[in-house]
C-alpha positions as CSV (number, residue, x, y, z in Angstrom):
1,M,-19.4,5.3,-9.3
2,Q,-16.5,7.8,-8.9
3,L,-15.4,7.9,-12.5
4,E,-18.0,10.3,-13.9
5,P,-17.7,12.9,-11.1
6,M,-13.9,12.7,-11.4
7,L,-14.0,13.2,-15.2
8,R,-16.3,16.2,-14.9
9,F,-14.1,17.7,-12.2
10,L,-11.1,17.4,-14.4
11,L,-12.9,18.9,-17.4
12,E,-13.9,21.9,-15.3
13,D,-10.3,22.3,-14.0
14,P,-9.0,25.6,-15.5
15,Y,-5.6,24.1,-16.4
16,P,-5.2,25.2,-20.1
17,E,-3.5,22.3,-21.8
18,K,-4.7,18.9,-20.8
19,E,-5.6,15.6,-22.4
20,I,-7.9,13.2,-20.6
21,V,-7.7,9.5,-21.6
22,V,-9.8,6.8,-20.1
23,C,-9.3,3.1,-20.8
24,I,-12.3,0.8,-20.0
25,D,-12.3,-3.0,-20.1
26,E,-15.6,-4.9,-20.3
27,P,-17.8,-1.8,-20.2
28,T,-21.1,-1.9,-18.3
29,Q,-24.2,-0.1,-19.4
30,A,-23.3,2.7,-17.0
31,S,-19.9,3.1,-18.5
32,E,-21.3,3.0,-22.0
33,R,-23.6,5.8,-21.1
34,L,-20.7,7.7,-19.7
35,V,-18.7,7.3,-22.9
36,A,-21.7,8.5,-25.0
37,S,-22.1,11.6,-22.8
38,L,-18.4,12.7,-22.7
39,E,-16.9,11.2,-25.9
40,E,-16.5,14.7,-27.4
41,K,-14.4,15.9,-24.5
42,V,-12.6,12.8,-23.3
43,R,-10.7,10.2,-25.3
44,F,-12.1,6.7,-24.5
45,F,-10.4,3.4,-25.3
46,V,-13.0,0.7,-24.7
47,S,-12.2,-3.0,-24.9
48,R,-15.0,-5.6,-24.9
49,E,-12.7,-8.1,-23.3
50,R,-10.5,-7.6,-20.3
51,K,-6.9,-6.6,-21.2
52,G,-5.8,-5.7,-17.7
53,K,-4.5,-2.6,-16.0
54,V,-1.0,-2.7,-17.3
55,A,-2.2,-2.8,-20.9
56,A,-4.6,0.1,-20.2
57,L,-1.8,2.2,-18.6
58,N,0.6,1.6,-21.5
59,T,-2.2,2.4,-24.0
60,A,-2.8,5.7,-22.2
61,V,0.9,6.6,-22.3
62,K,1.1,5.8,-26.0
63,E,-2.0,7.8,-26.9
64,T,-1.1,11.0,-25.2
65,N,1.5,13.7,-26.0
66,S,1.6,15.5,-22.6
67,D,4.9,16.2,-20.9
68,I,3.5,15.3,-17.5
69,L,1.6,12.0,-17.2
70,L,-0.9,11.9,-14.3
71,F,-2.4,8.5,-13.5
72,L,-5.7,8.3,-11.6
73,D,-7.7,5.1,-10.7
74,S,-11.4,5.2,-11.3
75,D,-12.4,4.9,-7.6
76,L,-11.1,8.3,-6.6
77,E,-12.7,11.5,-5.6
78,L,-11.1,14.9,-6.3
79,H,-12.0,18.0,-4.4
80,Q,-9.1,20.5,-4.6
81,Q,-9.5,23.5,-6.8
82,E,-6.9,23.9,-9.6
83,F,-5.9,20.3,-9.0
84,L,-3.9,20.0,-12.2
85,S,-2.0,23.2,-11.6
86,L,-1.0,21.9,-8.2
87,V,0.3,18.7,-9.9
88,A,2.2,20.7,-12.6
89,D,3.8,22.9,-9.9
90,E,5.0,19.9,-7.9
91,M,6.4,18.3,-11.0
92,S,8.6,21.3,-11.7
93,R,11.0,19.9,-9.1
94,F,10.7,16.2,-9.6
95,D,10.6,13.4,-12.2
96,I,8.0,11.3,-10.3
97,I,5.6,12.2,-7.5
98,E,3.4,10.3,-5.1
99,I,0.1,12.1,-4.4
100,K,-1.3,11.9,-0.9
101,K,-4.3,9.5,-0.6
102,K,-7.0,9.6,2.0
103,I,-9.7,7.1,2.6
104,I,-13.4,7.9,2.4
105,R,-14.3,6.7,5.9
106,D,-17.9,5.5,5.1
107,S,-17.6,1.9,6.6
108,F,-15.7,0.1,9.4
109,I,-13.2,-1.4,7.1
110,A,-12.6,1.9,5.4
111,R,-11.8,3.5,8.8
112,I,-9.3,0.7,9.5
113,V,-7.7,0.9,6.0
114,N,-7.2,4.6,6.7
115,Y,-4.2,3.7,9.0
116,D,-2.8,1.4,6.3
117,Y,-2.8,4.4,3.9
118,L,-1.4,6.7,6.5
119,S,1.5,4.3,7.1
120,A,2.3,4.1,3.3
121,N,2.1,7.9,2.9
122,F,4.3,8.4,5.9
123,A,6.9,5.9,4.5
124,N,7.0,7.8,1.2
125,L,7.3,11.1,3.0
126,L,10.4,9.7,4.6
127,F,11.8,8.5,1.3
128,S,11.1,11.9,-0.3
129,R,12.6,13.9,2.5
130,Y,15.8,11.9,3.2
131,L,16.6,10.1,-0.1
132,G,14.8,11.9,-2.9
133,Q,14.0,8.5,-4.3
134,C,11.5,5.8,-3.5
135,L,11.2,2.0,-3.7
136,G,7.4,1.8,-4.0
137,I,4.4,4.0,-4.7
138,N,0.6,3.6,-4.6
139,G,-0.4,3.6,-8.2
140,A,-3.9,4.9,-7.5
141,A,-2.6,8.5,-8.0
142,F,0.8,9.5,-9.1
143,A,2.5,11.6,-11.8
144,I,5.7,11.1,-13.9
145,R,7.4,13.0,-16.6
146,R,7.1,11.5,-20.1
147,E,10.9,11.8,-20.5
148,A,11.3,9.8,-17.2
149,M,8.8,7.2,-18.4
150,G,10.8,6.8,-21.6
151,K,13.9,6.1,-19.5
152,I,12.3,3.3,-17.5
153,G,10.5,1.8,-20.4
154,G,6.8,2.0,-19.3
155,F,4.9,-0.4,-17.2
156,D,5.9,-4.1,-17.0
157,R,3.3,-6.8,-17.0
158,E,3.2,-7.6,-13.3
159,I,0.5,-7.7,-10.6
160,C,1.9,-4.7,-8.6
161,E,2.8,-2.5,-11.6
162,D,3.2,0.5,-9.3
163,L,5.9,-1.2,-7.2
164,G,7.6,-2.1,-10.5
165,I,7.5,1.4,-11.9
166,A,8.8,2.8,-8.6
167,M,11.7,0.3,-8.5
168,K,12.7,1.1,-12.0
169,A,12.6,4.8,-11.2
170,Y,14.8,4.1,-8.2
171,L,17.3,2.2,-10.2
172,K,17.5,5.1,-12.7
173,R,17.9,7.5,-9.8
174,L,14.9,9.6,-10.9
175,R,14.0,12.5,-8.5
176,F,11.1,11.4,-6.3
177,G,8.8,13.7,-4.4
178,Y,5.9,13.2,-2.0
179,A,3.2,15.8,-2.8
180,E,2.0,16.5,0.7
181,G,-0.1,19.5,-0.4
182,I,-2.1,17.5,-3.0
183,E,-4.6,14.9,-2.1
184,V,-7.2,12.5,-3.6
185,H,-9.8,10.4,-1.8
186,N,-10.1,6.7,-2.2
187,K,-13.3,4.7,-2.1
188,V,-12.9,1.3,-0.3
189,D,-15.3,-1.6,-0.7
190,S,-17.1,-2.4,2.6
191,S,-16.7,-6.2,2.1
192,W,-14.0,-8.0,4.1
193,K,-14.1,-10.7,1.4
194,V,-13.2,-8.2,-1.3
195,W,-10.5,-6.8,1.0
196,F,-9.0,-10.3,1.5
197,N,-9.0,-11.2,-2.2
198,Q,-7.4,-7.9,-3.0
199,R,-4.7,-8.3,-0.4
200,K,-4.1,-11.9,-1.5
201,R,-3.5,-10.6,-5.0
202,W,-1.3,-7.8,-3.7
203,G,0.6,-10.3,-1.5
204,I,1.4,-12.4,-4.6
205,G,2.4,-9.3,-6.5
206,L,4.6,-8.2,-3.6
207,G,6.2,-11.7,-3.5
208,L,7.0,-11.6,-7.2
209,W,8.4,-8.1,-6.8
210,L,10.6,-9.2,-4.0
211,R,11.8,-12.2,-5.9
212,R,12.6,-10.1,-8.9
213,Y,14.4,-7.2,-7.1
214,Y,15.7,-8.8,-3.9
215,K,19.3,-8.0,-4.7
216,Q,18.5,-4.3,-5.3
217,L,16.4,-4.2,-2.1
218,I,19.3,-5.7,0.0
219,G,21.6,-3.1,-1.6
220,S,19.2,-0.3,-0.7
221,I,19.0,-1.6,2.9
222,I,22.8,-1.7,3.2
223,K,23.1,1.8,1.6
224,H,20.2,3.5,3.5
225,P,19.4,1.2,6.5
226,I,17.7,3.8,8.7
227,V,15.2,5.1,6.1
228,V,14.4,1.7,4.5
229,L,14.0,-0.2,7.8
230,S,12.0,2.7,9.3
231,A,9.6,2.6,6.4
232,L,9.2,-1.2,6.7
233,L,8.4,-0.8,10.4
234,I,5.9,1.9,9.7
235,I,4.1,-0.2,7.1
236,F,4.1,-3.3,9.4
237,P,4.1,-1.8,13.0
238,I,3.3,-5.3,14.4
239,L,6.6,-6.6,13.1
240,P,8.9,-5.3,16.0
241,L,6.6,-6.9,18.6
242,I,6.7,-10.3,16.8
243,M,10.5,-10.1,16.3
244,T,11.0,-9.2,20.0
245,I,8.8,-12.0,21.3
246,F,10.9,-14.6,19.3
247,A,14.2,-12.8,20.2
248,V,13.7,-12.9,24.0
249,P,15.3,-16.2,25.3
250,D,13.4,-16.1,28.6
251,H,10.1,-15.9,26.8
252,F,11.0,-18.8,24.5
253,Y,12.2,-20.8,27.4
254,V,9.1,-20.2,29.5
255,S,6.9,-21.1,26.6
256,V,8.7,-24.4,25.9
257,V,8.7,-25.4,29.6
258,S,5.0,-24.4,30.0
259,F,4.2,-26.7,27.1
260,I,6.1,-29.6,28.7
261,L,4.4,-29.0,32.0
262,L,1.0,-28.9,30.4
263,F,1.8,-32.3,28.9
264,L,2.8,-33.7,32.3
265,A,-0.3,-32.2,33.8
266,S,-2.3,-34.3,31.4
267,K,-0.7,-37.4,33.1
268,Q,-2.4,-36.3,36.4
269,L,0.8,-35.2,38.2
270,L,-0.8,-33.0,40.9
271,V,2.3,-30.8,41.5
272,V,2.5,-29.6,37.9
273,P,-0.6,-27.3,37.6
274,P,0.6,-24.6,40.0
275,M,4.0,-24.5,38.3
276,T,2.3,-24.4,34.9
277,A,0.1,-21.5,36.0
278,F,3.0,-19.6,37.3
279,L,5.1,-20.0,34.1
280,I,2.2,-19.2,31.8
281,G,1.6,-16.1,34.0
282,V,5.2,-15.0,33.5
283,A,5.0,-15.5,29.8
284,F,1.7,-13.6,29.5
285,T,3.1,-10.8,31.6
286,Q,6.2,-10.5,29.4
287,F,4.1,-10.5,26.2
288,L,1.6,-8.0,27.6
289,T,4.3,-5.6,28.7
290,M,6.1,-5.7,25.4
291,S,2.8,-5.4,23.5
292,L,1.7,-2.3,25.4
293,I,5.1,-0.7,25.0
294,F,5.1,-1.2,21.2
295,F,1.5,-0.3,20.9
296,A,1.9,3.0,22.8
297,G,5.0,3.9,20.8
298,F,3.4,3.4,17.4
299,A,0.1,5.0,18.6
300,I,2.1,8.2,19.4
301,I,3.9,8.0,16.0
302,F,0.7,7.4,14.0
303,Y,-1.2,10.1,15.9
304,Y,1.6,12.6,15.2
305,F,1.7,11.9,11.5
306,S,-2.1,11.7,11.2
307,K,-2.1,15.4,12.4
308,R,0.8,16.2,10.2
309,L,-0.8,14.8,7.0
310,G,-4.5,15.5,7.9
311,Y,-5.7,12.0,8.6
312,A,-8.3,11.0,11.1
313,F,-7.1,9.1,14.2
314,N,-9.2,7.2,16.7
315,L,-7.5,5.1,19.4
316,L,-10.0,2.3,19.4
317,E,-9.7,2.0,15.6
318,F,-5.9,1.9,16.0
319,V,-6.2,-0.9,18.5
320,F,-8.0,-3.0,15.9
321,F,-5.5,-2.0,13.2
322,F,-2.5,-2.8,15.4
323,Y,-3.6,-6.1,16.9
324,V,-5.8,-7.6,14.1
325,Y,-5.6,-5.9,10.8
326,N,-1.9,-5.4,10.5
327,P,-0.9,-8.9,11.7
328,L,-3.4,-10.4,9.2
329,W,-1.9,-8.3,6.3
330,L,1.6,-9.3,7.4
331,L,0.6,-13.0,7.5
332,I,-0.9,-12.7,4.0
333,S,2.3,-11.1,2.8
334,I,4.6,-13.7,4.3
335,A,2.4,-16.6,3.1
336,S,2.2,-15.1,-0.4
337,F,6.0,-14.7,-0.5
338,F,6.6,-18.4,0.4
339,R,3.9,-19.4,-2.1
340,V,5.8,-17.5,-4.8
341,L,9.1,-19.3,-3.8
342,I,7.5,-22.7,-3.8
343,W,5.2,-22.4,-6.8
344,R,7.0,-20.2,-9.2
345,N,4.2,-20.1,-11.7
346,G,0.5,-20.6,-12.1
347,F,-1.3,-18.3,-9.7
348,N,-5.0,-18.3,-10.3
349,L,-6.0,-14.9,-9.0
350,Y,-8.9,-14.2,-11.3
351,W,-7.1,-11.1,-12.3
352,K,-5.9,-10.0,-15.7
353,V,-2.4,-8.4,-15.6
């Protein structure tokens, strides 16, 4: 349980003026003991029934008076000394900041998710450096000025509330910064089932976000094509390979002809198998060549930024990320988007918004 160590770390932080507010839905015995031990130093808002993250976030905003609002999920670890002072210093230049997030690499899935987080942090570094604005943030750890929060009207009731708050900040042209010198550490569940259910929920949230803001997103691509498209390709590095495969006429032709020849071969035409083997070999060679080119290119990019941002990089892990994990996440995202388009309401996600 990361919540108690994180709260004690924040209480020991020497920053002079701070308010710590914790919202807990459906408390467990462990969380009730935590409330009892820290209720004199921390303001707890406990609900016996699940109200959802958005309600909790808006409650925290309403119940505090701080000029800077720092949001931290309960599954984080903090290690930097004078953490709050670092946040306050960074906020002197911006309206909203994304805080660098690293994965606690204590399981195989955590080591793979590490590259997912690296790509998201890299994308926001690009937005911060070249636009000073951002289309999306990771809501596990970020800060925003109260005045800025008032301008955008708080959190909307949506699955990906962090994407929503970032888009509203973008539309209000709030100054965005990526806090490269501040970091938190995320705990990732070691279960692939938990990962899949989480990504399915995020995919639906992403689809709803795209449906709501597609006009603004198209406008941002037209206005800032290099930055926006670069960020998209970094988040989904498998995308260029897939697009190239379908965009190459020869590859498509060879694939279609190979399928036809395989059908004819099933009719026992003896001349067909050698031709089929040749065409399949050509198609495979084309795919393998493009695949290796794109993999090598993105491996170099990810390696460079892993060193720049202080992330771990392992080539074998990146192979799995590039060829298995990222295509699966892209497939979930695309399937969720079409699901949102077809079934506009009624998503049973077992998740309270």
